[in-house]
C-alpha positions as CSV (number, residue, x, y, z in Angstrom):
1,M,36.4,-192.6,-84.9
2,L,37.7,-196.1,-85.9
3,D,34.1,-197.2,-86.7
4,E,33.6,-194.3,-89.0
5,L,36.9,-194.8,-90.9
6,F,37.1,-198.6,-90.8
7,P,33.7,-200.1,-89.9
8,V,33.3,-203.7,-89.0
9,Q,31.9,-205.5,-92.1
10,F,31.4,-208.9,-93.6
11,V,34.8,-210.0,-95.1
12,E,34.4,-213.5,-96.4
13,G,33.0,-216.9,-95.6
14,L,33.1,-220.6,-95.9
15,N,30.0,-221.8,-97.9
16,E,28.2,-218.8,-96.5
17,G,25.8,-218.5,-99.5
18,A,24.8,-222.2,-99.5
19,E,21.7,-223.8,-98.2
20,P,21.9,-226.2,-95.2
21,S,22.0,-229.8,-96.4
22,G,19.3,-230.9,-94.0
23,E,21.2,-234.1,-93.1
24,D,24.5,-235.5,-91.8
25,N,25.4,-232.7,-89.5
26,I,29.0,-233.0,-88.0
27,V,28.3,-233.8,-84.4
28,I,31.2,-232.5,-82.2
29,T,29.9,-233.2,-78.7
30,R,32.3,-236.0,-78.0
31,Y,35.3,-233.8,-78.5
32,S,36.9,-231.4,-76.0
33,G,37.7,-229.1,-78.9
34,F,36.9,-229.2,-82.6
35,G,38.9,-227.2,-85.2
36,I,38.1,-225.8,-88.6
37,Q,41.0,-224.7,-90.7
38,Y,40.7,-221.2,-92.0
39,I,43.1,-219.6,-94.6
40,P,42.2,-215.9,-95.1
41,S,42.2,-214.6,-98.7
42,L,43.2,-211.2,-97.5
43,S,44.8,-209.6,-94.4
44,Y,42.4,-207.8,-92.1
45,S,41.5,-207.3,-88.4
46,L,39.1,-210.2,-87.4
47,T,36.5,-209.1,-84.9
48,G,33.8,-211.7,-85.0
49,L,32.3,-214.6,-86.9
50,E,29.0,-216.5,-87.4
51,M,28.6,-220.3,-87.5
52,M,25.7,-222.4,-88.8
53,L,25.0,-224.7,-85.9
54,T,22.4,-227.1,-84.5
55,F,21.8,-227.9,-80.9
56,G,20.1,-230.5,-78.7
57,D,19.1,-230.2,-75.1
58,F,21.7,-228.7,-72.8
59,R,22.2,-227.4,-69.2
60,E,20.9,-224.0,-68.4
61,G,23.7,-221.4,-68.4
62,T,25.9,-223.4,-70.7
63,Q,28.5,-221.3,-72.5
64,I,30.2,-222.4,-75.7
65,A,33.7,-221.1,-76.1
66,V,35.2,-220.3,-79.5
67,E,38.9,-219.6,-80.1
68,I,41.2,-218.6,-83.0
69,S,44.6,-220.3,-82.9
70,S,47.6,-220.4,-85.2
71,D,48.6,-223.6,-87.0
72,Y,51.2,-226.1,-86.1
73,D,51.9,-229.0,-88.3
74,E,48.4,-229.0,-89.8
75,K,46.8,-228.9,-86.3
76,P,45.7,-226.1,-84.0
77,S,48.6,-224.9,-81.9
78,D,48.5,-224.0,-78.2
79,I,48.8,-220.3,-79.2
80,I,45.3,-218.8,-78.8
81,L,45.1,-215.5,-80.7
82,S,41.6,-214.5,-79.8
83,S,38.5,-215.9,-78.1
84,G,34.8,-215.4,-77.5
85,S,31.7,-217.3,-76.4
86,F,28.0,-217.6,-77.0
87,V,24.9,-219.2,-75.3
88,P,23.3,-222.0,-77.3
89,K,19.7,-222.3,-78.3
90,V,17.6,-225.4,-79.1
91,V,17.2,-225.0,-82.8
92,Y,17.6,-227.2,-85.9
93,A,19.9,-224.8,-87.8
94,E,20.8,-221.2,-87.1
95,W,23.6,-218.7,-87.6
96,R,25.2,-218.1,-84.2
97,E,27.2,-214.9,-83.8
98,V,30.5,-214.8,-81.8
99,T,32.2,-211.6,-80.9
100,L,36.0,-212.0,-80.7
101,K,38.8,-209.9,-79.4
102,S,40.2,-208.1,-82.4
103,V,43.2,-209.9,-84.0
104,S,45.1,-209.4,-87.2
105,V,45.0,-212.3,-89.6
106,I,47.4,-212.5,-92.5
107,R,46.5,-213.5,-96.1
108,N,47.2,-217.1,-97.0
109,K,48.4,-218.0,-93.5
110,K,46.7,-221.0,-91.8
111,Y,44.5,-220.5,-88.7
112,W,42.0,-222.6,-86.8
113,V,38.5,-221.7,-85.6
114,I,38.1,-223.9,-82.5
115,V,34.8,-224.7,-80.8
116,H,34.6,-226.2,-77.3
117,P,31.3,-228.0,-76.9
118,N,31.4,-228.0,-73.1
119,G,29.2,-231.1,-73.0
120,C,26.5,-229.5,-75.2
121,P,24.9,-231.6,-77.9
122,I,26.1,-229.5,-80.8
123,G,26.6,-230.1,-84.5
124,L,28.1,-228.1,-87.4
125,V,25.5,-227.8,-90.1
126,K,26.8,-228.9,-93.5
127,A,26.2,-227.0,-96.7
128,D,24.3,-228.5,-99.5
129,K,26.8,-229.1,-102.4
130,G,29.4,-227.1,-100.4
131,K,33.2,-227.0,-100.4
132,G,34.9,-229.2,-97.9
133,Y,37.4,-227.7,-95.3
134,V,40.1,-229.4,-93.2
135,L,38.9,-230.4,-89.7
136,S,40.7,-231.4,-86.5
137,G,39.3,-233.0,-83.3
138,K,40.8,-233.0,-79.8
139,R,40.5,-236.0,-77.5
140,D,42.7,-237.0,-74.6
141,A,44.5,-233.7,-74.9
142,K,45.7,-234.6,-78.4
143,W,44.6,-233.0,-81.7
144,R,44.0,-235.4,-84.6
145,T,43.7,-234.3,-88.2
146,P,41.5,-235.5,-89.6
147,P,39.2,-236.5,-86.7
148,D,37.8,-240.0,-86.9
149,N,38.6,-240.3,-90.6
150,L,36.5,-237.2,-91.4
151,K,38.9,-235.7,-93.9
152,E,36.9,-232.6,-94.7
153,G,33.6,-231.0,-93.8
154,E,31.3,-228.7,-95.8
155,V,30.9,-226.3,-92.8
156,M,29.3,-222.9,-93.0
157,L,31.0,-219.8,-91.5
158,K,31.0,-216.0,-91.9
159,F,33.9,-213.8,-90.9
160,Y,33.7,-210.1,-89.9
161,G,36.3,-207.5,-89.3
162,R,38.0,-204.2,-90.3
163,I,39.9,-204.0,-93.6
164,L,42.7,-201.6,-92.6
165,P,45.3,-199.9,-94.8
166,I,48.5,-201.9,-95.4
167,S,50.5,-199.5,-93.3
168,A,48.2,-200.2,-90.3
169,C,48.7,-203.9,-90.8
170,L,52.5,-203.4,-91.0
171,C,52.5,-201.4,-87.8
172,S,50.6,-204.2,-86.1
173,F,53.1,-206.7,-87.3
174,I,56.0,-204.5,-86.1
175,H,54.4,-204.1,-82.7
176,F,53.9,-207.9,-82.4
177,T,57.5,-208.5,-83.4
178,K,58.8,-206.0,-80.9
179,S,56.7,-207.5,-78.1
180,S,57.7,-211.1,-78.9
181,F,61.4,-210.3,-78.8
182,R,61.4,-207.6,-76.2
183,N,63.4,-209.6,-73.7
184,T,65.9,-211.0,-76.2
185,G,68.9,-209.8,-78.1
186,L,67.1,-210.8,-81.3
187,L,65.1,-207.6,-81.3
188,F,68.2,-205.5,-82.0
189,M,69.1,-207.7,-85.0
190,L,65.5,-207.5,-86.4
191,L,64.8,-203.8,-86.0
192,P,67.1,-202.6,-88.8
193,R,65.4,-205.0,-91.2
194,I,61.9,-204.0,-90.1
195,H,62.6,-200.3,-90.5
């Protein structure tokens, strides 16, 4: 029923229509995590994404984890909103699909797409004449923005999801707020304002 009313569709992207540059890929193998800042232009339910990636040789059975986190002080926070994974392939440049647990993202709010290389030789393919986006790298359990003086990167991503009515988004927000404050007295102060 949900698929009929609100089908999963392409929502927006980062340099999604550009051609790969063919050089200077952003190699992220040496990081335990690598983040790309994402600021949605509209509110929707994010269900998956595609990334333009390149790979080298890797161990059989390697899984690459991808997470969506909130922002804290211009860095990925410890709050993981959604996650997924994919199996790499030895290719020069290819769109790799990642299915995520559905999560509501809010227009103009900062999020991070985090890739965990897991020791795999992996690079983010740069777009030819593309727009640069804020990056962050994790080493020694610390996030650094920008990573290694790499201020921005012309990365290529596509985001997919369900565009729901505003009432559905509001209900999701209320549900999240109630869950967050369920065990505190703050809930009773917030409920009159929400309703």
